[in-house]
TITOR-410968 format. One line per 3 residues: number of its first residue (from 0); for each residue y, x, z of N, C-alpha, C. Coordinates in steps of 0.05 Angstrom, whole numbers, always signed. Example, Ala and Ser with C-alpha at 12.3 -4.5 7.8 and 13.67 -1.06 7.14 Angstrom:
2
0) -114:+264:+156:-90:+246:+156:-66:+264:+156 | -45:+257:+142:-21:+273:+143:+1:+258:+157;
***
This chain:
194
0) +1897:+1506:+2043:+1890:+1533:+2060:+1901:+1526:+2087 | +1884:+1526:+2109:+1886:+1523:+2137:+1902:+1549:+2146 | +1921:+1534:+2171:+1943:+1548:+2180:+1932:+1576:+2194;
3) +1907:+1573:+2199:+1896:+1598:+2216:+1889:+1619:+2196 | +1882:+1615:+2172:+1875:+1627:+2148:+1905:+1642:+2134 | +1918:+1627:+2135:+1951:+1636:+2121:+1967:+1658:+2149;
6) +1958:+1649:+2169:+1970:+1669:+2188:+1956:+1697:+2185 | +1930:+1696:+2184:+1914:+1719:+2184:+1918:+1738:+2157 | +1926:+1716:+2137:+1922:+1732:+2103:+1958:+1744:+2105;
9) +1979:+1730:+2112:+2000:+1734:+2104:+2012:+1761:+2117 | +2006:+1770:+2139:+2013:+1799:+2145:+2001:+1825:+2121 | +1980:+1815:+2116:+1967:+1835:+2097:+1978:+1830:+2071;
12) +1989:+1816:+2063:+2005:+1807:+2041:+2037:+1818:+2041 | +2040:+1815:+2062:+2071:+1829:+2070:+2067:+1861:+2060 | +2049:+1870:+2077:+2045:+1900:+2075:+2033:+1906:+2056;
15) +2024:+1892:+2039:+2013:+1908:+2013:+2035:+1905:+1999 | +2057:+1884:+1992:+2074:+1881:+1980:+2100:+1904:+1984 | +2102:+1909:+2016:+2122:+1931:+2015:+2110:+1960:+2021;
18) +2085:+1967:+2016:+2073:+1983:+2019:+2085:+2015:+2010 | +2109:+2012:+1994:+2124:+2032:+1977:+2135:+2048:+2003 | +2143:+2042:+2030:+2145:+2065:+2051:+2134:+2047:+2075;
21) +2125:+2068:+2089:+2104:+2062:+2108:+2122:+2050:+2131 | +2140:+2049:+2137:+2150:+2042:+2158:+2155:+2012:+2163 | +2154:+1998:+2140:+2152:+1971:+2137:+2130:+1951:+2152;
24) +2112:+1960:+2151:+2084:+1950:+2165:+2094:+1938:+2189 | +2098:+1957:+2204:+2104:+1955:+2235:+2132:+1933:+2238 | +2151:+1935:+2222:+2171:+1925:+2219:+2167:+1890:+2215;
27) +2156:+1893:+2194:+2151:+1861:+2188:+2132:+1844:+2216 | +2112:+1859:+2222:+2096:+1846:+2243:+2112:+1846:+2265 | +2131:+1864:+2270:+2150:+1857:+2296:+2170:+1838:+2294;
30) +2182:+1831:+2268:+2199:+1811:+2259:+2187:+1786:+2266 | +2159:+1783:+2258:+2146:+1758:+2256:+2137:+1750:+2291 | +2135:+1772:+2307:+2126:+1769:+2335:+2152:+1759:+2347;
33) +2182:+1773:+2342:+2201:+1761:+2357:+2211:+1736:+2347 | +2206:+1733:+2320:+2214:+1701:+2309:+2200:+1678:+2319 | +2169:+1689:+2325:+2154:+1666:+2336:+2160:+1666:+2366;
36) +2166:+1683:+2380:+2170:+1686:+2407:+2202:+1667:+2416 | +2224:+1677:+2398:+2251:+1657:+2398:+2244:+1630:+2398 | +2229:+1622:+2371:+2217:+1589:+2365:+2210:+1580:+2393;
39) +2191:+1594:+2403:+2178:+1583:+2435:+2201:+1575:+2454 | +2217:+1601:+2452:+2238:+1597:+2477:+2257:+1570:+2467 | +2262:+1566:+2439:+2279:+1545:+2436:+2265:+1515:+2435;
42) +2235:+1517:+2439:+2221:+1491:+2443:+2215:+1480:+2419 | +2207:+1496:+2402:+2197:+1490:+2379:+2167:+1482:+2373 | +2156:+1489:+2393:+2126:+1485:+2396:+2107:+1512:+2385;
45) +2082:+1511:+2392:+2062:+1532:+2388:+2058:+1532:+2355 | +2054:+1510:+2344:+2048:+1513:+2315:+2069:+1522:+2299 | +2093:+1510:+2302:+2115:+1520:+2286:+2121:+1549:+2293;
48) +2119:+1562:+2321:+2127:+1590:+2317:+2098:+1602:+2313 | +2075:+1594:+2309:+2057:+1611:+2291:+2064:+1605:+2260 | +2067:+1584:+2250:+2090:+1582:+2220:+2103:+1604:+2214;
51) +2119:+1600:+2232:+2144:+1620:+2232:+2136:+1646:+2233 | +2116:+1659:+2254:+2108:+1686:+2256:+2098:+1696:+2226 | +2083:+1680:+2212:+2072:+1681:+2189:+2093:+1690:+2168;
54) +2109:+1660:+2166:+2126:+1668:+2144:+2151:+1692:+2151 | +2152:+1699:+2171:+2174:+1715:+2174:+2164:+1742:+2170 | +2142:+1748:+2159:+2132:+1772:+2150:+2142:+1781:+2127;
57) +2146:+1755:+2111:+2150:+1761:+2084:+2184:+1758:+2080 | +2202:+1757:+2098:+2229:+1760:+2093:+2242:+1775:+2078 | +2229:+1804:+2072:+2237:+1820:+2050:+2228:+1823:+2029;
60) +2205:+1803:+2025:+2191:+1801:+1999:+2199:+1813:+1970 | +2224:+1802:+1972:+2238:+1808:+1944:+2247:+1838:+1941 | +2240:+1852:+1963:+2247:+1888:+1959:+2225:+1898:+1944;
63) +2201:+1879:+1932:+2184:+1893:+1917:+2199:+1896:+1887 | +2223:+1885:+1882:+2231:+1885:+1856:+2261:+1906:+1861 | +2263:+1917:+1878:+2286:+1937:+1883:+2283:+1968:+1879;
66) +2294:+1979:+1863:+2280:+2008:+1858:+2281:+2028:+1881 | +2262:+2047:+1881:+2261:+2061:+1904:+2288:+2074:+1905 | +2300:+2087:+1882:+2322:+2105:+1888:+2341:+2090:+1901;
69) +2339:+2062:+1901:+2362:+2047:+1922:+2348:+2037:+1944 | +2323:+2032:+1949:+2313:+2023:+1971:+2305:+2050:+1989 | +2306:+2072:+1980:+2298:+2087:+1998:+2324:+2113:+1999;
72) +2343:+2103:+1987:+2366:+2122:+1987:+2372:+2139:+2015 | +2377:+2162:+2017:+2383:+2176:+2043:+2412:+2172:+2049 | +2429:+2157:+2033:+2453:+2154:+2045:+2467:+2127:+2039;
75) +2492:+2131:+2043:+2506:+2100:+2035:+2503:+2089:+2002 | +2499:+2066:+2007:+2497:+2052:+1978:+2526:+2051:+1962 | +2522:+2055:+1941:+2550:+2051:+1924:+2553:+2014:+1923;
78) +2576:+2012:+1914:+2580:+1980:+1911:+2558:+1967:+1889 | +2558:+1983:+1870:+2530:+1970:+1853:+2512:+1971:+1867 | +2500:+1995:+1875:+2473:+1998:+1891:+2470:+1972:+1914;
81) +2491:+1968:+1924:+2492:+1948:+1941:+2484:+1919:+1931 | +2497:+1906:+1911:+2492:+1887:+1900:+2466:+1886:+1886 | +2455:+1908:+1879:+2424:+1904:+1868:+2409:+1897:+1901;
84) +2415:+1910:+1917:+2402:+1912:+1942:+2400:+1882:+1956 | +2423:+1873:+1947:+2427:+1839:+1960:+2410:+1828:+1941 | +2404:+1826:+1918:+2389:+1811:+1906:+2362:+1803:+1920;
87) +2352:+1822:+1938:+2323:+1815:+1943:+2327:+1792:+1951 | +2345:+1780:+1962:+2342:+1752:+1982:+2333:+1729:+1957 | +2350:+1735:+1937:+2338:+1716:+1916:+2313:+1720:+1905;
90) +2310:+1742:+1898:+2282:+1749:+1887:+2258:+1743:+1905 | +2259:+1749:+1925:+2239:+1735:+1950:+2236:+1710:+1949 | +2261:+1697:+1942:+2260:+1666:+1944:+2247:+1656:+1923;
93) +2253:+1664:+1903:+2238:+1657:+1874:+2213:+1662:+1872 | +2205:+1687:+1885:+2173:+1693:+1880:+2156:+1679:+1901 | +2167:+1665:+1923:+2158:+1648:+1946:+2165:+1620:+1936;
96) +2182:+1607:+1929:+2184:+1575:+1929:+2168:+1569:+1908 | +2164:+1547:+1914:+2152:+1525:+1895:+2125:+1526:+1887 | +2112:+1538:+1905:+2080:+1537:+1909:+2065:+1517:+1924;
99) +2080:+1492:+1935:+2066:+1473:+1947:+2051:+1484:+1972 | +2055:+1504:+1981:+2043:+1514:+2006:+2064:+1515:+2026 | +2060:+1499:+2051:+2079:+1499:+2066:+2090:+1523:+2083;
102) +2077:+1542:+2087:+2085:+1562:+2096:+2096:+1586:+2078 | +2089:+1586:+2057:+2104:+1600:+2030:+2133:+1586:+2024 | +2135:+1561:+2033:+2164:+1547:+2029:+2181:+1555:+2048;
105) +2170:+1559:+2077:+2185:+1566:+2098:+2193:+1598:+2093 | +2175:+1610:+2078:+2181:+1636:+2076:+2202:+1645:+2059 | +2205:+1620:+2036:+2222:+1623:+2014:+2250:+1617:+2025;
108) +2247:+1600:+2042:+2274:+1592:+2059:+2286:+1614:+2074 | +2271:+1629:+2088:+2277:+1654:+2100:+2286:+1677:+2083 | +2272:+1681:+2061:+2279:+1700:+2048:+2304:+1700:+2037;
111) +2315:+1677:+2026:+2340:+1663:+2018:+2362:+1669:+2038 | +2357:+1664:+2058:+2371:+1664:+2081:+2376:+1678:+2104 | +2360:+1698:+2110:+2363:+1720:+2132:+2389:+1733:+2132;
114) +2399:+1732:+2112:+2428:+1749:+2112:+2448:+1732:+2108 | +2450:+1712:+2114:+2472:+1691:+2116:+2484:+1694:+2145 | +2509:+1686:+2150:+2521:+1691:+2170:+2527:+1664:+2188;
117) +2529:+1664:+2214:+2535:+1644:+2224:+2568:+1632:+2219 | +2586:+1655:+2204:+2614:+1651:+2209:+2619:+1642:+2174 | +2591:+1644:+2156:+2595:+1639:+2132:+2603:+1663:+2113;
120) +2606:+1695:+2127:+2606:+1719:+2115:+2589:+1731:+2106 | +2561:+1719:+2105:+2538:+1730:+2089:+2531:+1730:+2059 | +2509:+1731:+2054:+2502:+1731:+2025:+2470:+1718:+2019;
123) +2462:+1702:+2001:+2479:+1711:+1976:+2492:+1683:+1973 | +2487:+1660:+1990:+2503:+1635:+1985:+2527:+1631:+1999 | +2535:+1649:+2022:+2558:+1641:+2040:+2559:+1618:+2058;
126) +2536:+1613:+2064:+2527:+1591:+2080:+2540:+1596:+2112 | +2540:+1572:+2130:+2549:+1578:+2149:+2538:+1556:+2169 | +2536:+1563:+2190:+2526:+1547:+2220:+2501:+1536:+2211;
129) +2500:+1508:+2218:+2474:+1496:+2207:+2466:+1491:+2177 | +2485:+1498:+2160:+2478:+1502:+2134:+2453:+1517:+2129 | +2452:+1537:+2145:+2434:+1555:+2141:+2407:+1548:+2157;
132) +2388:+1549:+2141:+2360:+1540:+2157:+2354:+1552:+2179 | +2349:+1541:+2207:+2340:+1549:+2233:+2321:+1570:+2228 | +2297:+1568:+2212:+2280:+1593:+2207:+2297:+1620:+2199;
135) +2318:+1618:+2187:+2329:+1640:+2174:+2343:+1655:+2195 | +2358:+1634:+2209:+2373:+1639:+2229:+2368:+1653:+2252 | +2335:+1647:+2259:+2319:+1655:+2278:+2308:+1687:+2264;
138) +2303:+1688:+2241:+2292:+1711:+2231:+2314:+1732:+2229 | +2337:+1720:+2228:+2364:+1742:+2221:+2366:+1761:+2248 | +2366:+1745:+2264:+2368:+1757:+2293:+2340:+1779:+2302;
141) +2321:+1774:+2296:+2290:+1787:+2299:+2295:+1810:+2276 | +2307:+1804:+2255:+2304:+1828:+2237:+2327:+1851:+2243 | +2349:+1839:+2254:+2369:+1858:+2253:+2366:+1874:+2281;
144) +2353:+1863:+2298:+2344:+1877:+2322:+2325:+1900:+2318 | +2296:+1890:+2303:+2281:+1908:+2295:+2289:+1930:+2285 | +2308:+1924:+2262:+2314:+1939:+2247:+2332:+1967:+2253;
147) +2349:+1958:+2275:+2369:+1977:+2286:+2351:+1994:+2308 | +2325:+1986:+2315:+2313:+2001:+2333:+2295:+2025:+2313 | +2291:+2018:+2295:+2278:+2039:+2274:+2292:+2052:+2255;
150) +2277:+2083:+2259:+2295:+2103:+2247:+2291:+2093:+2215 | +2317:+2099:+2198:+2313:+2095:+2168:+2319:+2119:+2152 | +2317:+2123:+2136:+2323:+2146:+2114:+2349:+2153:+2112;
153) +2369:+2140:+2121:+2401:+2143:+2124:+2408:+2141:+2150 | +2394:+2140:+2175:+2405:+2133:+2200:+2383:+2139:+2225 | +2387:+2151:+2247:+2366:+2147:+2268:+2365:+2114:+2282;
156) +2343:+2108:+2292:+2342:+2089:+2311:+2362:+2087:+2331 | +2364:+2058:+2346:+2380:+2057:+2369:+2359:+2055:+2389 | +2369:+2063:+2412:+2354:+2053:+2433:+2358:+2018:+2435;
159) +2341:+2011:+2455:+2330:+1981:+2459:+2359:+1970:+2469 | +2372:+1981:+2489:+2390:+1970:+2496:+2424:+1972:+2479 | +2422:+1991:+2469:+2445:+1988:+2449:+2438:+1970:+2424;
162) +2418:+1964:+2417:+2411:+1948:+2394:+2410:+1917:+2404 | +2408:+1916:+2433:+2409:+1886:+2443:+2441:+1881:+2447 | +2455:+1905:+2450:+2480:+1896:+2452:+2492:+1897:+2418;
165) +2487:+1898:+2403:+2498:+1897:+2375:+2493:+1865:+2373 | +2464:+1854:+2380:+2457:+1829:+2373:+2472:+1814:+2392 | +2478:+1817:+2419:+2503:+1805:+2437:+2526:+1800:+2425;
168) +2533:+1821:+2411:+2566:+1827:+2403:+2560:+1810:+2380 | +2542:+1802:+2358:+2545:+1783:+2338:+2537:+1756:+2344 | +2537:+1752:+2368:+2531:+1716:+2374:+2556:+1706:+2369;
171) +2557:+1682:+2356:+2575:+1665:+2342:+2593:+1677:+2321 | +2590:+1697:+2308:+2597:+1707:+2287:+2575:+1712:+2269 | +2562:+1735:+2273:+2536:+1739:+2253:+2512:+1716:+2261;
174) +2508:+1712:+2289:+2484:+1697:+2293:+2488:+1672:+2310 | +2465:+1654:+2302:+2473:+1627:+2316:+2474:+1635:+2348 | +2495:+1621:+2363:+2492:+1626:+2395:+2464:+1620:+2406;
177) +2459:+1599:+2395:+2432:+1590:+2411:+2410:+1609:+2406 | +2404:+1619:+2381:+2385:+1635:+2379:+2383:+1663:+2389 | +2414:+1670:+2387:+2414:+1699:+2406:+2412:+1694:+2437;
180) +2419:+1669:+2449:+2411:+1669:+2477:+2379:+1659:+2478 | +2369:+1650:+2469:+2339:+1650:+2469:+2329:+1681:+2461 | +2336:+1691:+2444:+2322:+1719:+2443:+2330:+1735:+2467;
183) +2358:+1736:+2476:+2364:+1753:+2500:+2353:+1745:+2526 | +2345:+1722:+2526:+2328:+1710:+2548:+2311:+1727:+2560 | +2290:+1737:+2542:+2269:+1753:+2548:+2262:+1766:+2519;
186) +2278:+1788:+2515:+2275:+1808:+2487:+2247:+1820:+2487 | +2231:+1829:+2511:+2209:+1845:+2515:+2182:+1827:+2510 | +2181:+1797:+2520:+2166:+1779:+2513:+2160:+1773:+2482;
189) +2147:+1792:+2459:+2145:+1784:+2438:+2118:+1772:+2432 | +2102:+1772:+2450:+2073:+1765:+2436:+2068:+1737:+2442 | +2062:+1725:+2418:+2052:+1696:+2418:+2029:+1689:+2412;
192) +2013:+1667:+2432:+1985:+1668:+2424:+1986:+1636:+2418 | +1983:+1633:+2392:+1987:+1604:+2379:+1962:+1600:+2362;
***
């Protein structure tokens, strides 16, 4: 399948798979735009940025297997519910990996690694620093920033300045410092024409 076809089909696949709650459509699109812009600022090139833009929309693909009672819960999750929610990373990887499609292989790595932390305190594998695939490190920043700015069933969305502050605070602990620096260089420029 041609890259252009993959790029145009993937957002629709991501939105359809996540259509259980309406807000996700805008979220996955914005995460893809932010991820592509970060990739360009890191010097990864337009082709890689376009591939990442498409693959990033599938970062939470594994949530299709999470029960609505947990996914849409209006309050804090119990420890047992949190363990179930955290499985979305492994489920997404299992669903996307091994297809032989380059974009879906990238999406599988992102699905598995986007909740890992630079300091090794993330999940599901407890990877640290460069053990975490670069694509997943990029999407981690894009995902957290966009998630913070959106209202959820359990909290109000933050304003952009506060969300940027949270990302900045996570530099070197939660997030790859180079990725944060690339994002903070110009967080409003998220459109990629590749």
